[in-house]
C-alpha positions in Angstrom: 84.8 83.1 105.4 83.4 86.6 106.0 81.3 88.3 103.5 82.7 87.1 100.2 80.2 85.3 98.0 82.1 82.8 96.0 80.4 82.7 92.7 83.1 81.7 90.3 86.5 80.3 89.8 88.1 83.8 89.6 87.6 84.3 93.3 90.0 81.5 93.9 92.7 83.6 92.2 92.8 86.0 95.2 94.7 84.1 97.8 94.4 86.7 100.6 95.0 90.1 102.0 97.0 91.1 105.0 97.4 94.5 106.7 100.2 95.0 109.2 102.3 97.8 110.6 105.7 98.6 108.9 107.3 96.8 111.9 105.5 93.6 110.7 103.0 93.7 113.6 99.9 91.9 112.3 96.6 93.8 112.3 94.2 92.1 110.0 93.8 89.4 107.2 91.3 88.2 104.8 92.8 84.8 103.9 91.2 82.7 101.2 93.9 80.2 100.9 94.4 78.2 104.1 98.1 77.6 103.2 98.9 81.3 103.9 99.9 82.2 107.4 99.0 85.9 107.8 101.2 86.5 110.9 104.3 85.0 109.2 103.5 87.0 106.1 103.2 90.2 108.2 106.6 89.5 109.8 108.2 88.8 106.4 106.9 91.9 104.7 107.9 94.0 107.8 111.4 92.6 107.7 111.6 93.4 104.0 110.4 96.9 104.6 113.0 97.4 107.3 115.7 95.9 105.0 114.6 98.1 102.3 114.9 101.2 104.4 118.7 100.7 104.4 118.9 100.3 100.6 116.1 102.4 99.3 112.4 102.1 98.6 111.3 98.6 97.6 108.5 98.9 95.0 108.3 95.3 93.7 109.3 91.9 95.0 109.8 88.9 92.8 110.1 85.5 94.5 110.9 82.6 92.2 109.5 79.2 92.8 106.0 80.1 94.0 102.9 80.6 91.8 101.7 83.8 93.4 102.3 87.5 93.1 102.2 90.1 95.9 100.9 93.6 95.5 102.5 95.7 98.4 101.4 99.1 99.3 103.2 101.2 102.0 101.4 104.1 103.5 100.7 105.7 106.9 103.2 103.4 108.5 101.2 100.5 107.4 101.7 97.7 104.8 98.9 96.3 102.6 99.7 93.0 101.0 97.4 91.3 98.4 98.5 87.8 97.4 97.3 86.8 94.0 97.5 83.8 91.7 99.5 84.8 88.6 96.3 84.4 86.4 94.5 87.1 88.4 93.3 89.9 86.2 95.0 93.1 87.4 93.0 96.1 86.4 94.4 99.0 88.5 94.9 96.6 91.4 97.5 98.9 93.1 94.9 101.7 93.1 92.4 99.3 94.7 95.0 98.3 97.4 95.6 102.0 98.1 91.9 102.6 98.5 91.6 99.8 101.0 94.6 101.1 103.1 93.2 104.6 102.9 89.8 103.3 104.3 91.4 101.1 106.9 93.6 104.0 108.2 90.8 106.6 108.2 88.6 104.2 110.2 91.2 102.9 112.7 93.8 105.7 112.9 93.4 106.2 116.6 93.4 102.5 117.4 96.5 101.8 115.3 98.5 104.5 117.0 97.5 103.3 120.5 100.2 101.0 121.9 97.8 98.6 123.4 95.2 97.6 120.9 93.3 94.4 120.3 93.4 93.1 116.7 89.8 91.7 117.0 88.6 95.4 116.8 89.6 95.5 113.1 87.5 92.4 112.2 84.6 94.5 110.9 86.9 95.8 108.1 86.8 92.3 106.6 83.3 93.1 105.4 84.5 96.2 103.7 87.3 94.3 102.0 84.9 91.6 100.9 82.5 94.3 99.3 85.5 96.0 97.6 86.6 92.7 96.2 83.2 91.9 94.8 82.9 95.4 93.3 86.4 94.9 91.8 85.3 91.7 90.0 82.1 93.3 88.7 84.1 96.2 87.4 86.7 94.0 85.7 83.9 91.8 84.3 82.1 94.9 82.9 85.2 96.3 81.3 85.9 93.0 79.7 82.4 92.7 78.3 82.5 96.3 76.9 85.9 95.4 75.3 84.4 92.2 73.8 81.2 93.9 72.4 82.9 96.9 70.8 80.8 99.6 69.3 78.5 98.5 66.6 76.5 101.7 66.6 72.7 101.0 66.6 73.2 97.2 67.4 75.4 97.7 70.5 72.5 97.9 72.9 70.8 94.9 71.2 73.9 92.8 71.7 74.2 93.9 75.4 70.5 93.0 75.9 71.0 89.5 74.2 74.0 88.8 76.4 72.1 89.8 79.5 69.1 87.7 78.7 71.2 84.6 77.9 73.0 84.7 81.3 
């Protein structure tokens, strides 16, 4: 696995990320659950996008019978899909997905628009995704700790130090 430092059970709640063209043409994946086929998923969301174009914009997809949720972002003629366990903590996850797609597009705009590209040239972006995921977990953990501590005036800093020292 590229770059992700699995330090806790919460990382297992992210099943994977796939980036593809609106047509469903596979570009990149960061799959953390070996049961997910990124090329098949790309084709599936591409077909849904094309189907949705005839009926209107698809904003959310619910599929009954599976224990995952998908966050899907369409932008720049690309589709970003994050596959998450239902227990995954979602703190502005759509915003994070959009940031990833923005970064991917700004780095690879020329290559994506070229008709003959090699998907291996997108591999370095996995490290960027991995770093973003780690930062996301840190941000969620920090916001949870702040919410748990609350504000006890003078004692707040002492409580924070005690928690840091006990870890």
